[in-house]
N, CA and C atoms of all chains as a GROMACS GRO file, in nm:
protein
  624
    1MET      N    1  19.731   6.213  -6.662
    1MET     CA    2  19.643   6.128  -6.615
    1MET      C    3  19.627   6.200  -6.465
    2ALA      N    4  19.506   6.192  -6.432
    2ALA     CA    5  19.443   6.266  -6.298
    2ALA      C    6  19.483   6.140  -6.186
    3LYS      N    7  19.542   6.216  -6.071
    3LYS     CA    8  19.561   6.062  -6.035
    3LYS      C    9  19.458   6.023  -5.914
    4PRO      N   10  19.451   5.874  -5.881
    4PRO     CA   11  19.325   5.787  -5.836
    4PRO      C   12  19.266   5.792  -5.697
    5LEU      N   13  19.191   5.859  -5.678
    5LEU     CA   14  19.115   5.889  -5.578
    5LEU      C   15  19.158   5.797  -5.476
    6PRO      N   16  19.193   5.794  -5.352
    6PRO     CA   17  19.209   5.711  -5.216
    6PRO      C   18  19.114   5.614  -5.184
    7ILE      N   19  19.013   5.597  -5.277
    7ILE     CA   20  18.877   5.480  -5.239
    7ILE      C   21  18.935   5.384  -5.309
    8THR      N   22  18.977   5.305  -5.273
    8THR     CA   23  19.019   5.152  -5.378
    8THR      C   24  18.873   5.061  -5.360
    9ASN      N   25  18.836   4.978  -5.490
    9ASN     CA   26  18.721   4.901  -5.470
    9ASN      C   27  18.740   4.781  -5.563
   10CYS      N   28  18.656   4.707  -5.503
   10CYS     CA   29  18.650   4.548  -5.612
   10CYS      C   30  18.559   4.557  -5.711
   11VAL      N   31  18.488   4.710  -5.739
   11VAL     CA   32  18.336   4.677  -5.851
   11VAL      C   33  18.324   4.648  -5.896
   12LYS      N   34  18.457   4.588  -6.013
   12LYS     CA   35  18.498   4.572  -6.138
   12LYS      C   36  18.454   4.357  -6.082
   13GLU      N   37  18.550   4.330  -6.008
   13GLU     CA   38  18.561   4.178  -6.012
   13GLU      C   39  18.426   4.097  -5.998
   14LEU      N   40  18.360   4.216  -5.837
   14LEU     CA   41  18.242   4.126  -5.837
   14LEU      C   42  18.128   4.169  -5.943
   15ARG      N   43  18.086   4.256  -5.982
   15ARG     CA   44  18.006   4.284  -6.092
   15ARG      C   45  18.063   4.154  -6.221
   16GLU      N   46  18.165   4.158  -6.218
   16GLU     CA   47  18.244   4.046  -6.316
   16GLU      C   48  18.167   3.893  -6.271
   17ALA      N   49  18.200   3.856  -6.192
   17ALA     CA   50  18.162   3.819  -6.078
   17ALA      C   51  18.003   3.750  -6.105
   18MET      N   52  17.894   3.850  -6.108
   18MET     CA   53  17.776   3.829  -6.081
   18MET      C   54  17.752   3.833  -6.231
   19GLY      N   55  17.848   3.874  -6.346
   19GLY     CA   56  17.784   3.831  -6.493
   19GLY      C   57  17.719   3.964  -6.469
   20MET      N   58  17.743   4.111  -6.456
   20MET     CA   59  17.656   4.209  -6.542
   20MET      C   60  17.770   4.300  -6.568
   21THR      N   61  17.655   4.374  -6.631
   21THR     CA   62  17.760   4.518  -6.755
   21THR      C   63  17.766   4.587  -6.618
   22GLN      N   64  17.853   4.697  -6.699
   22GLN     CA   65  17.852   4.853  -6.627
   22GLN      C   66  17.709   4.895  -6.640
   23ALA      N   67  17.660   4.898  -6.763
   23ALA     CA   68  17.506   4.956  -6.783
   23ALA      C   69  17.407   4.869  -6.693
   24GLU      N   70  17.414   4.730  -6.675
   24GLU     CA   71  17.295   4.719  -6.576
   24GLU      C   72  17.368   4.729  -6.437
   25LEU      N   73  17.477   4.731  -6.411
   25LEU     CA   74  17.524   4.786  -6.265
   25LEU      C   75  17.456   4.906  -6.263
   26GLY      N   76  17.479   4.964  -6.288
   26GLY     CA   77  17.398   5.152  -6.358
   26GLY      C   78  17.321   5.170  -6.303
   27GLU      N   79  17.195   5.027  -6.372
   27GLU     CA   80  17.047   5.046  -6.409
   27GLU      C   81  17.006   5.042  -6.285
   28ARG      N   82  17.075   4.920  -6.193
   28ARG     CA   83  17.030   4.867  -6.082
   28ARG      C   84  17.030   4.974  -5.926
   29VAL      N   85  17.175   5.092  -5.957
   29VAL     CA   86  17.244   5.166  -5.848
   29VAL      C   87  17.176   5.315  -5.862
   30GLY      N   88  17.166   5.345  -5.991
   30GLY     CA   89  17.108   5.443  -6.028
   30GLY      C   90  17.222   5.541  -6.070
   31LEU      N   91  17.287   5.505  -6.115
   31LEU     CA   92  17.429   5.596  -6.209
   31LEU      C   93  17.447   5.543  -6.342
   32THR      N   94  17.465   5.614  -6.419
   32THR     CA   95  17.499   5.571  -6.572
   32THR      C   96  17.626   5.467  -6.613
   33ARG      N   97  17.667   5.389  -6.718
   33ARG     CA   98  17.738   5.328  -6.762
   33ARG      C   99  17.864   5.402  -6.715
   34GLN      N  100  17.863   5.520  -6.757
   34GLN     CA  101  17.992   5.595  -6.786
   34GLN      C  102  18.066   5.654  -6.588
   35THR      N  103  17.960   5.626  -6.510
   35THR     CA  104  17.992   5.680  -6.418
   35THR      C  105  18.051   5.525  -6.331
   36ILE      N  106  17.992   5.377  -6.351
   36ILE     CA  107  18.050   5.317  -6.311
   36ILE      C  108  18.175   5.291  -6.343
   37ALA      N  109  18.188   5.356  -6.498
   37ALA     CA  110  18.271   5.308  -6.523
   37ALA      C  111  18.430   5.369  -6.442
   38ALA      N  112  18.360   5.527  -6.452
   38ALA     CA  113  18.451   5.572  -6.299
   38ALA      C  114  18.467   5.563  -6.208
   39ILE      N  115  18.426   5.503  -6.139
   39ILE     CA  116  18.449   5.435  -6.000
   39ILE      C  117  18.543   5.292  -6.041
   40GLU      N  118  18.543   5.254  -6.091
   40GLU     CA  119  18.598   5.098  -6.156
   40GLU      C  120  18.691   5.160  -6.147
   41GLN      N  121  18.758   5.257  -6.180
   41GLN     CA  122  18.916   5.339  -6.254
   41GLN      C  123  18.962   5.409  -6.122
   42ARG      N  124  18.886   5.396  -6.112
   42ARG     CA  125  18.899   5.516  -5.912
   42ARG      C  126  18.930   5.649  -5.951
   43ARG      N  127  18.865   5.685  -6.093
   43ARG     CA  128  18.823   5.805  -6.137
   43ARG      C  129  18.736   5.889  -6.056
   44TYR      N  130  18.633   5.812  -5.948
   44TYR     CA  131  18.521   5.901  -5.856
   44TYR      C  132  18.501   5.802  -5.825
   45SER      N  133  18.439   5.870  -5.685
   45SER     CA  134  18.439   5.800  -5.551
   45SER      C  135  18.292   5.810  -5.500
   46PRO      N  136  18.193   5.734  -5.536
   46PRO     CA  137  18.101   5.745  -5.506
   46PRO      C  138  18.010   5.753  -5.373
   47SER      N  139  17.872   5.826  -5.349
   47SER     CA  140  17.839   5.867  -5.220
   47SER      C  141  17.848   5.768  -5.171
   48LEU      N  142  17.795   5.819  -5.022
   48LEU     CA  143  17.800   5.719  -4.916
   48LEU      C  144  17.640   5.638  -4.959
   49GLU      N  145  17.607   5.676  -4.988
   49GLU     CA  146  17.445   5.642  -5.019
   49GLU      C  147  17.472   5.510  -5.134
   50THR      N  148  17.513   5.594  -5.222
   50THR     CA  149  17.508   5.486  -5.358
   50THR      C  150  17.629   5.429  -5.335
   51ALA      N  151  17.712   5.406  -5.258
   51ALA     CA  152  17.855   5.249  -5.236
   51ALA      C  153  17.776   5.174  -5.143
   52PHE      N  154  17.614   5.213  -5.059
   52PHE     CA  155  17.583   5.107  -4.968
   52PHE      C  156  17.525   5.022  -5.059
   53ARG      N  157  17.445   5.101  -5.196
   53ARG     CA  158  17.267   5.022  -5.286
   53ARG      C  159  17.379   4.923  -5.392
   54ILE      N  160  17.549   5.002  -5.426
   54ILE     CA  161  17.652   4.909  -5.500
   54ILE      C  162  17.652   4.772  -5.427
   55ALA      N  163  17.746   4.785  -5.257
   55ALA     CA  164  17.783   4.638  -5.129
   55ALA      C  165  17.608   4.587  -5.145
   56ASP      N  166  17.460   4.623  -5.151
   56ASP     CA  167  17.388   4.576  -5.156
   56ASP      C  168  17.365   4.456  -5.289
   57THR      N  169  17.395   4.546  -5.367
   57THR     CA  170  17.322   4.468  -5.518
   57THR      C  171  17.482   4.371  -5.499
   58PHE      N  172  17.559   4.339  -5.431
   58PHE     CA  173  17.647   4.223  -5.461
   58PHE      C  174  17.605   4.160  -5.380
   59ASN      N  175  17.533   4.176  -5.314
   59ASN     CA  176  17.478   4.087  -5.137
   59ASN      C  177  17.564   4.097  -5.078
   60THR      N  178  17.666   4.203  -4.989
   60THR     CA  179  17.749   4.226  -4.915
   60THR      C  180  17.782   4.355  -4.832
   61ASN      N  181  17.847   4.348  -4.775
   61ASN     CA  182  17.887   4.495  -4.692
   61ASN      C  183  17.955   4.581  -4.712
   62LEU      N  184  17.908   4.701  -4.731
   62LEU     CA  185  18.065   4.812  -4.785
   62LEU      C  186  18.202   4.769  -4.803
   63GLU      N  187  18.244   4.742  -4.659
   63GLU     CA  188  18.382   4.694  -4.624
   63GLU      C  189  18.450   4.625  -4.699
   64ALA      N  190  18.348   4.510  -4.770
   64ALA     CA  191  18.383   4.406  -4.899
   64ALA      C  192  18.402   4.447  -5.016
   65VAL      N  193  18.369   4.572  -5.072
   65VAL     CA  194  18.368   4.664  -5.195
   65VAL      C  195  18.446   4.794  -5.208
   66PHE      N  196  18.438   4.861  -5.087
   66PHE     CA  197  18.517   4.953  -5.071
   66PHE      C  198  18.626   5.003  -4.952
   67GLU      N  199  18.727   4.996  -4.997
   67GLU     CA  200  18.854   5.062  -4.886
   67GLU      C  201  18.889   5.186  -4.940
   68TYR      N  202  18.954   5.238  -4.805
   68TYR     CA  203  19.048   5.388  -4.725
   68TYR      C  204  19.158   5.305  -4.785
   69GLN      N  205  19.242   5.388  -4.874
   69GLN     CA  206  19.426   5.368  -4.869
   69GLN      C  207  19.446   5.482  -4.908
   70PRO      N  208  19.473   5.554  -4.843
   70PRO     CA  209  19.567   5.694  -4.788
   70PRO      C  210  19.677   5.666  -4.870
   71MET      N  211  18.000   5.800  -7.514
   71MET     CA  212  17.999   5.937  -7.461
   71MET      C  213  17.877   5.983  -7.377
   72ALA      N  214  17.898   6.002  -7.274
   72ALA     CA  215  17.720   5.986  -7.147
   72ALA      C  216  17.622   6.130  -7.274
   73ASN      N  217  17.492   6.120  -7.194
   73ASN     CA  218  17.416   6.148  -7.279
   73ASN      C  219  17.411   6.289  -7.202
   74HIS      N  220  17.487   6.327  -7.095
   74HIS     CA  221  17.467   6.476  -7.005
   74HIS      C  222  17.597   6.569  -7.123
   75GLU      N  223  17.719   6.490  -7.134
   75GLU     CA  224  17.801   6.485  -7.232
   75GLU      C  225  17.735   6.573  -7.364
   76LYS      N  226  17.636   6.475  -7.434
   76LYS     CA  227  17.588   6.491  -7.540
   76LYS      C  228  17.521   6.617  -7.534
   77THR      N  229  17.431   6.655  -7.453
   77THR     CA  230  17.355   6.759  -7.430
   77THR      C  231  17.435   6.855  -7.410
   78ALA      N  232  17.563   6.861  -7.381
   78ALA     CA  233  17.680   6.997  -7.350
   78ALA      C  234  17.726   7.024  -7.475
   79TRP      N  235  17.734   6.921  -7.574
   79TRP     CA  236  17.753   6.992  -7.688
   79TRP      C  237  17.673   7.003  -7.768
   80ILE      N  238  17.604   6.958  -7.749
   80ILE     CA  239  17.444   7.021  -7.847
   80ILE      C  240  17.408   7.179  -7.803
   81MET      N  241  17.420   7.227  -7.696
   81MET     CA  242  17.393   7.342  -7.639
   81MET      C  243  17.519   7.421  -7.714
   82MET      N  244  17.614   7.336  -7.673
   82MET     CA  245  17.711   7.472  -7.665
   82MET      C  246  17.685   7.524  -7.857
   83VAL      N  247  17.692   7.419  -7.893
   83VAL     CA  248  17.713   7.415  -8.049
   83VAL      C  249  17.546   7.528  -8.100
   84VAL      N  250  17.472   7.489  -8.039
   84VAL     CA  251  17.383   7.623  -8.044
   84VAL      C  252  17.357   7.716  -8.015
   85LEU      N  253  17.436   7.730  -7.891
   85LEU     CA  254  17.504   7.864  -7.851
   85LEU      C  255  17.579   7.976  -7.928
   86LEU      N  256  17.643   7.907  -7.996
   86LEU     CA  257  17.779   7.977  -8.090
   86LEU      C  258  17.699   7.929  -8.191
   87ILE      N  259  17.642   7.951  -8.265
   87ILE     CA  260  17.545   7.925  -8.397
   87ILE      C  261  17.484   8.051  -8.391
   88ALA      N  262  17.392   8.088  -8.291
   88ALA     CA  263  17.320   8.202  -8.273
   88ALA      C  264  17.297   8.307  -8.259
   89SER      N  265  17.457   8.263  -8.149
   89SER     CA  266  17.555   8.395  -8.117
   89SER      C  267  17.637   8.471  -8.235
   90GLY      N  268  17.667   8.401  -8.335
   90GLY     CA  269  17.781   8.399  -8.423
   90GLY      C  270  17.697   8.457  -8.514
   91LYS      N  271  17.550   8.445  -8.537
   91LYS     CA  272  17.439   8.499  -8.638
   91LYS      C  273  17.428   8.642  -8.534
   92LEU      N  274  17.381   8.661  -8.439
   92LEU     CA  275  17.364   8.761  -8.413
   92LEU      C  276  17.497   8.862  -8.378
   93LEU      N  277  17.622   8.808  -8.327
   93LEU     CA  278  17.722   8.940  -8.351
   93LEU      C  279  17.745   8.993  -8.522
   94GLN      N  280  17.720   8.890  -8.625
   94GLN     CA  281  17.704   8.902  -8.747
   94GLN      C  282  17.589   9.042  -8.772
   95THR      N  283  17.477   8.973  -8.739
   95THR     CA  284  17.364   9.108  -8.769
   95THR      C  285  17.414   9.256  -8.708
   96ILE      N  286  17.507   9.236  -8.575
   96ILE     CA  287  17.547   9.346  -8.541
   96ILE      C  288  17.634   9.444  -8.604
   97ILE      N  289  17.699   9.363  -8.658
   97ILE     CA  290  17.859   9.398  -8.693
   97ILE      C  291  17.742   9.496  -8.833
   98GLN      N  292  17.696   9.394  -8.897
   98GLN     CA  293  17.634   9.444  -9.037
   98GLN      C  294  17.528   9.604  -8.957
   99HIS      N  295  17.447   9.597  -8.933
   99HIS     CA  296  17.382   9.680  -8.874
   99HIS      C  297  17.493   9.807  -8.885
  100SER      N  298  17.583   9.784  -8.764
  100SER     CA  299  17.630   9.899  -8.702
  100SER      C  300  17.712   9.966  -8.831
  101GLU      N  301  17.886   9.912  -8.930
  101GLU     CA  302  17.874   9.900  -9.064
  101GLU      C  303  17.772  10.018  -9.106
  102THR      N  304  17.632   9.948  -9.152
  102THR     CA  305  17.544  10.047  -9.223
  102THR      C  306  17.542  10.187  -9.148
  103LEU      N  307  17.515  10.175  -9.025
  103LEU     CA  308  17.479  10.348  -8.920
  103LEU      C  309  17.599  10.419  -8.956
  104GLY      N  310  17.717  10.332  -8.918
  104GLY     CA  311  17.860  10.429  -8.917
  104GLY      C  312  17.875  10.414  -8.770
  105THR      N  313  17.855  10.350  -8.667
  105THR     CA  314  17.825  10.374  -8.547
  105THR      C  315  17.786  10.270  -8.452
  106LEU      N  316  17.826  10.207  -8.379
  106LEU     CA  317  17.723  10.126  -8.287
  106LEU      C  318  17.597  10.112  -8.282
  107VAL      N  319  17.522  10.009  -8.326
  107VAL     CA  320  17.384  10.009  -8.293
  107VAL      C  321  17.324   9.989  -8.172
  108PRO      N  322  17.268  10.031  -8.136
  108PRO     CA  323  17.196  10.040  -8.015
  108PRO      C  324  17.091   9.898  -8.015
  109PRO      N  325  17.119   9.892  -7.882
  109PRO     CA  326  17.049   9.719  -7.858
  109PRO      C  327  16.914   9.723  -7.901
  110ASN      N  328  16.840   9.649  -7.976
  110ASN     CA  329  16.729   9.639  -8.017
  110ASN      C  330  16.683   9.536  -7.993
  111ALA      N  331  16.513   9.527  -7.969
  111ALA     CA  332  16.410   9.430  -7.930
  111ALA      C  333  16.399   9.330  -8.033
  112GLY      N  334  16.416   9.350  -8.143
  112GLY     CA  335  16.388   9.256  -8.228
  112GLY      C  336  16.482   9.187  -8.267
  113ILE      N  337  16.580   9.214  -8.327
  113ILE     CA  338  16.711   9.135  -8.286
  113ILE      C  339  16.742   9.020  -8.224
  114LEU      N  340  16.738   9.079  -8.035
  114LEU     CA  341  16.719   8.968  -7.984
  114LEU      C  342  16.595   8.856  -7.967
  115ILE      N  343  16.507   8.928  -8.008
  115ILE     CA  344  16.388   8.826  -7.985
  115ILE      C  345  16.388   8.757  -8.111
  116GLN      N  346  16.458   8.788  -8.229
  116GLN     CA  347  16.520   8.660  -8.318
  116GLN      C  348  16.593   8.574  -8.256
  117TYR      N  349  16.726   8.611  -8.200
  117TYR     CA  350  16.847   8.535  -8.134
  117TYR      C  351  16.763   8.424  -8.051
  118VAL      N  352  16.666   8.506  -7.985
  118VAL     CA  353  16.593   8.406  -7.849
  118VAL      C  354  16.541   8.278  -7.960
  119ILE      N  355  16.486   8.317  -8.040
  119ILE     CA  356  16.335   8.199  -8.118
  119ILE      C  357  16.442   8.142  -8.149
  120ALA      N  358  16.556   8.175  -8.266
  120ALA     CA  359  16.684   8.043  -8.275
  120ALA      C  360  16.726   7.993  -8.162
  121LEU      N  361  16.753   8.081  -8.080
  121LEU     CA  362  16.847   7.983  -7.998
  121LEU      C  363  16.719   7.872  -7.946
  122VAL      N  364  16.553   7.846  -7.915
  122VAL     CA  365  16.452   7.798  -7.884
  122VAL      C  366  16.484   7.664  -7.963
  123VAL      N  367  16.470   7.744  -8.073
  123VAL     CA  368  16.417   7.660  -8.214
  123VAL      C  369  16.570   7.571  -8.189
  124LEU      N  370  16.655   7.583  -8.207
  124LEU     CA  371  16.776   7.496  -8.259
  124LEU      C  372  16.817   7.376  -8.121
  125SER      N  373  16.778   7.451  -8.027
  125SER     CA  374  16.809   7.387  -7.896
  125SER      C  375  16.708   7.248  -7.867
  126ILE      N  376  16.593   7.269  -7.932
  126ILE     CA  377  16.437   7.196  -7.933
  126ILE      C  378  16.508   7.087  -8.105
  127ILE      N  379  16.512   7.146  -8.204
  127ILE     CA  380  16.557   7.065  -8.301
  127ILE      C  381  16.670   6.954  -8.270
  128GLY      N  382  16.790   6.999  -8.154
  128GLY     CA  383  16.907   6.946  -8.120
  128GLY      C  384  16.897   6.842  -8.046
  129HIS      N  385  16.770   6.830  -7.943
  129HIS     CA  386  16.729   6.789  -7.866
  129HIS      C  387  16.643   6.685  -7.902
  130ILE      N  388  16.578   6.661  -7.981
  130ILE     CA  389  16.456   6.589  -8.067
  130ILE      C  390  16.574   6.498  -8.105
  131ALA      N  391  16.657   6.583  -8.188
  131ALA     CA  392  16.786   6.446  -8.268
  131ALA      C  393  16.856   6.370  -8.155
  132LEU      N  394  16.904   6.376  -8.062
  132LEU     CA  395  16.926   6.307  -7.992
  132LEU      C  396  16.873   6.229  -7.892
  133ALA      N  397  16.700   6.291  -7.872
  133ALA     CA  398  16.617   6.180  -7.852
  133ALA      C  399  16.617   6.073  -7.954
  134ILE      N  400  16.620   6.110  -8.065
  134ILE     CA  401  16.624   5.987  -8.179
  134ILE      C  402  16.734   5.909  -8.173
  135THR      N  403  16.812   5.976  -8.168
  135THR     CA  404  16.936   5.884  -8.184
  135THR      C  405  17.010   5.812  -8.088
  136SER      N  406  16.998   5.894  -7.994
  136SER     CA  407  17.019   5.822  -7.851
  136SER      C  408  16.882   5.746  -7.726
  137LYS      N  409  16.942   5.569  -7.681
  137LYS     CA  410  16.841   5.525  -7.599
  137LYS      C  411  16.899   5.583  -7.485
  138GLN      N  412  16.932   5.640  -7.445
  138GLN     CA  413  16.941   5.690  -7.315
  138GLN      C  414  16.919   5.846  -7.282
  139ALA      N  415  16.860   5.904  -7.368
  139ALA     CA  416  16.855   6.074  -7.422
  139ALA      C  417  16.734   6.070  -7.266
  140LEU      N  418  16.657   6.000  -7.219
  140LEU     CA  419  16.542   6.007  -7.115
  140LEU      C  420  16.616   5.957  -6.940
  141GLU      N  421  16.730   5.952  -6.974
  141GLU     CA  422  16.802   5.883  -6.855
  141GLU      C  423  16.814   6.027  -6.734
  142LYS      N  424  16.753   6.032  -6.618
  142LYS     CA  425  16.803   6.123  -6.546
  142LYS      C  426  16.987   6.158  -6.528
  143LYS      N  427  16.969   6.257  -6.454
  143LYS     CA  428  17.123   6.321  -6.450
  143LYS      C  429  17.151   6.254  -6.261
  144ASP      N  430  17.295   6.101  -6.317
  144ASP     CA  431  17.316   6.071  -6.194
  144ASP      C  432  17.393   6.180  -6.112
  145GLU      N  433  17.442   6.136  -5.948
  145GLU     CA  434  17.512   6.170  -5.954
  145GLU      C  435  17.602   6.304  -5.944
  146ARG      N  436  17.738   6.204  -6.055
  146ARG     CA  437  17.845   6.240  -6.082
  146ARG      C  438  17.835   6.329  -6.170
  147GLU      N  439  17.741   6.334  -6.236
  147GLU     CA  440  17.690   6.449  -6.349
  147GLU      C  441  17.629   6.550  -6.307
  148ARG      N  442  17.521   6.549  -6.167
  148ARG     CA  443  17.467   6.692  -6.126
  148ARG      C  444  17.641   6.711  -6.045
  149GLN      N  445  17.722   6.680  -6.001
  149GLN     CA  446  17.900   6.750  -5.976
  149GLN      C  447  17.954   6.825  -6.085
  150PHE      N  448  17.943   6.756  -6.215
  150PHE     CA  449  18.001   6.820  -6.247
  150PHE      C  450  17.888   6.984  -6.319
  151GLU      N  451  17.757   6.943  -6.311
  151GLU     CA  452  17.703   7.077  -6.325
  151GLU      C  453  17.729   7.198  -6.254
  152VAL      N  454  17.706   7.130  -6.105
  152VAL     CA  455  17.771   7.232  -6.025
  152VAL      C  456  17.910   7.304  -6.016
  153TYR      N  457  17.978   7.219  -6.049
  153TYR     CA  458  18.114   7.292  -6.083
  153TYR      C  459  18.085   7.409  -6.193
  154GLY      N  460  18.058   7.315  -6.274
  154GLY     CA  461  18.016   7.418  -6.425
  154GLY      C  462  17.961   7.561  -6.385
  155SER      N  463  17.895   7.565  -6.280
  155SER     CA  464  17.786   7.658  -6.267
  155SER      C  465  17.842   7.740  -6.200
  156HIS      N  466  17.982   7.722  -6.083
  156HIS     CA  467  18.021   7.768  -5.999
  156HIS      C  468  18.140   7.886  -6.130
  157ILE      N  469  18.197   7.798  -6.214
  157ILE     CA  470  18.295   7.844  -6.311
  157ILE      C  471  18.205   7.919  -6.388
  158SER      N  472  18.107   7.953  -6.453
  158SER     CA  473  18.042   8.000  -6.538
  158SER      C  474  18.051   8.159  -6.456
  159GLY      N  475  17.975   8.089  -6.273
  159GLY     CA  476  17.905   8.213  -6.229
  159GLY      C  477  18.023   8.317  -6.201
  160LEU      N  478  18.150   8.268  -6.210
  160LEU     CA  479  18.287   8.365  -6.224
  160LEU      C  480  18.340   8.471  -6.333
  161VAL      N  481  18.293   8.372  -6.451
  161VAL     CA  482  18.257   8.426  -6.566
  161VAL      C  483  18.241   8.584  -6.600
  162LEU      N  484  18.080   8.506  -6.518
  162LEU     CA  485  17.992   8.593  -6.612
  162LEU      C  486  18.040   8.768  -6.466
  163GLY      N  487  18.057   8.712  -6.347
  163GLY     CA  488  18.106   8.855  -6.264
  163GLY      C  489  18.198   8.923  -6.325
  164LEU      N  490  18.281   8.843  -6.344
  164LEU     CA  491  18.419   8.885  -6.435
  164LEU      C  492  18.385   9.018  -6.493
  165GLY      N  493  18.344   8.941  -6.604
  165GLY     CA  494  18.277   8.980  -6.742
  165GLY      C  495  18.171   9.173  -6.705
  166CYS      N  496  18.084   9.179  -6.636
  166CYS     CA  497  18.015   9.227  -6.579
  166CYS      C  498  18.081   9.329  -6.517
  167VAL      N  499  18.177   9.304  -6.427
  167VAL     CA  500  18.223   9.377  -6.387
  167VAL      C  501  18.345   9.476  -6.473
  168THR      N  502  18.386   9.363  -6.575
  168THR     CA  503  18.465   9.396  -6.693
  168THR      C  504  18.395   9.547  -6.745
  169ALA      N  505  18.282   9.504  -6.788
  169ALA     CA  506  18.193   9.587  -6.900
  169ALA      C  507  18.153   9.723  -6.806
  170LEU      N  508  18.134   9.682  -6.695
  170LEU     CA  509  18.124   9.856  -6.578
  170LEU      C  510  18.205   9.892  -6.553
  171GLY      N  511  18.322   9.836  -6.551
  171GLY     CA  512  18.442   9.945  -6.567
  171GLY      C  513  18.466  10.027  -6.684
  172HIS      N  514  18.517   9.976  -6.773
  172HIS     CA  515  18.466  10.020  -6.892
  172HIS      C  516  18.375  10.147  -6.913
  173TYR      N  517  18.223  10.134  -6.875
  173TYR     CA  518  18.128  10.180  -6.850
  173TYR      C  519  18.143  10.360  -6.796
  174LEU      N  520  18.213  10.357  -6.705
  174LEU     CA  521  18.255  10.420  -6.605
  174LEU      C  522  18.330  10.534  -6.680
  175VAL      N  523  18.424  10.495  -6.772
  175VAL     CA  524  18.528  10.564  -6.847
  175VAL      C  525  18.496  10.570  -7.001
  176HIS      N  526  18.376  10.554  -7.031
  176HIS     CA  527  18.364  10.544  -7.202
  176HIS      C  528  18.198  10.620  -7.188
  177PHE      N  529  18.117  10.560  -7.090
  177PHE     CA  530  17.976  10.623  -7.078
  177PHE      C  531  17.958  10.597  -7.181
  178ASP      N  532  17.938  10.422  -7.241
  178ASP     CA  533  17.890  10.394  -7.383
  178ASP      C  534  17.771  10.294  -7.329
  179GLY      N  535  17.617  10.314  -7.331
  179GLY     CA  536  17.556  10.242  -7.262
  179GLY      C  537  17.495  10.120  -7.338
  180SER      N  538  17.513  10.186  -7.483
  180SER     CA  539  17.513  10.039  -7.597
  180SER      C  540  17.662   9.965  -7.546
  181LEU      N  541  17.727   9.957  -7.547
  181LEU     CA  542  17.854   9.920  -7.547
  181LEU      C  543  17.844   9.836  -7.419
  182LEU      N  544  17.805   9.871  -7.319
  182LEU     CA  545  17.784   9.796  -7.176
  182LEU      C  546  17.640   9.685  -7.188
  183PHE      N  547  17.545   9.759  -7.253
  183PHE     CA  548  17.450   9.584  -7.271
  183PHE      C  549  17.554   9.486  -7.389
  184TYR      N  550  17.626   9.561  -7.492
  184TYR     CA  551  17.642   9.447  -7.543
  184TYR      C  552  17.782   9.369  -7.456
  185SER      N  553  17.799   9.415  -7.389
  185SER     CA  554  17.947   9.357  -7.288
  185SER      C  555  17.883   9.265  -7.193
  186VAL      N  556  17.742   9.282  -7.145
  186VAL     CA  557  17.705   9.210  -7.045
  186VAL      C  558  17.644   9.126  -7.095
  187PHE      N  559  17.600   9.122  -7.217
  187PHE     CA  560  17.525   9.010  -7.315
  187PHE      C  561  17.622   8.936  -7.345
  188ALA      N  562  17.748   8.968  -7.399
  188ALA     CA  563  17.901   8.865  -7.413
  188ALA      C  564  17.868   8.808  -7.318
  189ALA      N  565  17.871   8.809  -7.190
  189ALA     CA  566  17.997   8.813  -7.085
  189ALA      C  567  17.876   8.691  -7.003
  190LEU      N  568  17.727   8.737  -7.023
  190LEU     CA  569  17.589   8.643  -6.992
  190LEU      C  570  17.635   8.566  -7.141
  191ILE      N  571  17.676   8.523  -7.276
  191ILE     CA  572  17.675   8.422  -7.370
  191ILE      C  573  17.858   8.348  -7.354
  192ALA      N  574  17.978   8.451  -7.272
  192ALA     CA  575  18.077   8.391  -7.292
  192ALA      C  576  18.014   8.258  -7.087
  193SER      N  577  17.930   8.312  -7.045
  193SER     CA  578  17.924   8.237  -6.950
  193SER      C  579  17.888   8.078  -6.912
  194GLN      N  580  17.808   8.112  -7.028
  194GLN     CA  581  17.679   7.976  -7.035
  194GLN      C  582  17.796   7.900  -7.179
  195ILE      N  583  17.901   7.933  -7.268
  195ILE     CA  584  17.972   7.890  -7.295
  195ILE      C  585  18.073   7.778  -7.224
  196THR      N  586  18.084   7.886  -7.093
  196THR     CA  587  18.200   7.793  -7.024
  196THR      C  588  18.140   7.663  -6.973
  197GLU      N  589  18.053   7.682  -6.931
  197GLU     CA  590  17.991   7.588  -6.821
  197GLU      C  591  17.953   7.461  -6.914
  198TYR      N  592  17.925   7.532  -7.005
  198TYR     CA  593  17.933   7.352  -7.078
  198TYR      C  594  18.040   7.287  -7.124
  199LEU      N  595  18.146   7.377  -7.227
  199LEU     CA  596  18.325   7.346  -7.170
  199LEU      C  597  18.331   7.273  -7.036
  200VAL      N  598  18.337   7.341  -6.929
  200VAL     CA  599  18.374   7.271  -6.791
  200VAL      C  600  18.306   7.114  -6.789
  201VAL      N  601  18.132   7.147  -6.802
  201VAL     CA  602  18.054   7.018  -6.798
  201VAL      C  603  18.161   6.898  -6.927
  202ILE      N  604  18.154   6.947  -7.016
  202ILE     CA  605  18.266   6.876  -7.118
  202ILE      C  606  18.365   6.783  -7.081
  203TRP      N  607  18.470   6.875  -7.010
  203TRP     CA  608  18.567   6.887  -6.986
  203TRP      C  609  18.619   6.798  -6.893
  204ARG      N  610  18.478   6.788  -6.753
  204ARG     CA  611  18.512   6.700  -6.633
  204ARG      C  612  18.418   6.588  -6.753
  205HIS      N  613  18.356   6.522  -6.784
  205HIS     CA  614  18.297   6.381  -6.822
  205HIS      C  615  18.403   6.344  -6.898
  206ARG      N  616  18.527   6.441  -6.978
  206ARG     CA  617  18.599   6.350  -7.053
  206ARG      C  618  18.765   6.351  -6.919
  207ARG      N  619  18.761   6.428  -6.850
  207ARG     CA  620  18.881   6.409  -6.783
  207ARG      C  621  18.836   6.265  -6.695
  208GLY      N  622  18.657   6.292  -6.639
  208GLY     CA  623  18.662   6.135  -6.539
  208GLY      C  624  18.612   6.178  -6.447
   0.00000   0.00000   0.00000
């Protein structure tokens, strides 16, 4: 299995708290369900613009969703 | 399975079927002639038509069976495609250089044509394989 990427996130927790599915979140931010799953599992780091869109969907700021852990 | 991955599978299978049939035709004609058959526009046009028809059938089948079929590629899938194109370009370059090197030794124009054509097919199959692998790997 590939090493997780250095950017951690709490997308799964925030998504579940809002009662959204991966597909619904994906539709709102312009990603596929598979890409949302990859972000949640730290297999893919989204672009800055997408990261902002995800944070905006959760009505929070970027730092509350994503964190850099080298 | 993502729609983008399904498309790569369909296109790879279509390309393998059409190319396999082309190879079979070339071998049959070459056996009849007793030497490598020179490149023939008729055979290649049949190949292109088969490729286009099978691709259309595959995509129609995908559109019927998958509600995601009309979705655009997202940023992650575009990255996979760029990486696939990069590796595919390397395979094509290597194949062409090998074919040209072979021509310098043997001066066989027909074989040069087929070698470059094979490199083109191999590079496209490589691109589909890389896209599928990247989807599987995450």
